N, C-alpha and C positions, 0 to 999 in steps of 0.2 A: 633756483638752485637752493638746496637745503643740505647742510653738512652737519654730521654728528660725530661724536666720539662715544664709544660704548664698549664695555666689557661683555656685552650681550647677556648679562645676567643681573648685575646689581644696579648699574646706572647707564642711562643714556643722556648725554648732554648735547643739546642742540646748539651748535656753534654759530651757524648762520642760516638765515632764511632771506634770500635775495630774489626779488621779482623786479624786472624792469618797470620803472614808473609808468611807462606807456601802457602797461598791462595790469596796473593795480585795479582792484575792485572787480576782478573777473573770476575770483575763486581759485586762482593759481596757488597763492600762499596757503590758503585753507586746505587745498588738496594735498600739498606737500606735507604740511604738519599732520593732517589726519592719516596720511600714509605712514609717517614715522610713528605716530601714536599706536597704530595697529602693529607695525613691525616690531616695536619694542614694548608691547603691552605687558610682557612677562617681566620686565625689569622693575626693580623695587622703586627706583627714582627715575623720573623723566623730567629733566630740568633744562632751563635756559635762562639767560640773562639778557636784559635789554636796557635802554636808556631810562633814566629816571622820568617819572611821569610829568615833572615840571618842565621838561623840554618839549618842543613841538613834536619831534619824532616819538618821544616817550609817550605822550598822550595818545597818539594814534596806535602805537604798538601795544600799549596796555589794553586799549579797547579791543584790539584784534585778538590778543591772547586770552583775554577774559571771555570773549565770545566763543572760544574753543574750550572753556572750562578751566583754564589755568588760574591759580591763586598765587598771591605773593608769598614769599617765604614766611613772612610774619603770620599770615592767615593760616598757613599750614603748620605753624609752631616750629619753624625751622629757622636757621640763620645762614647767611651767606657772607663770605669775607673776600676781600680783594686787596691788592696792593695799589697804592696811588699810581695814577697814570704817569706822572712826571717824577722820576726818581733817578738817582745816579746809575750809570751803567756799571754794575758790579764786576763785569768782565775786565774792566780797565784798572781795577785796584789790585795791588799786590798784597799777598797775605803777610 
């Protein structure tokens, strides 16, 4: 499964690429990403986020995405920002 969010012009953000571990290394993930790259080739940005390469999954993911031509934000002279994972639930605070 691969899931994206896109305005179909400016940006395509790949949210998830999930392949059953029993089917890893069979070209399924590659086929999904290559399909998306063709489908959204007209978009200015084609982006995704993944675990840091210091984690076991991150090392594997970075190698996979690099094999498809992806570069880190820094290598593309871009910046990415995110909120911390563990933060207070702002819905529970009163203004």
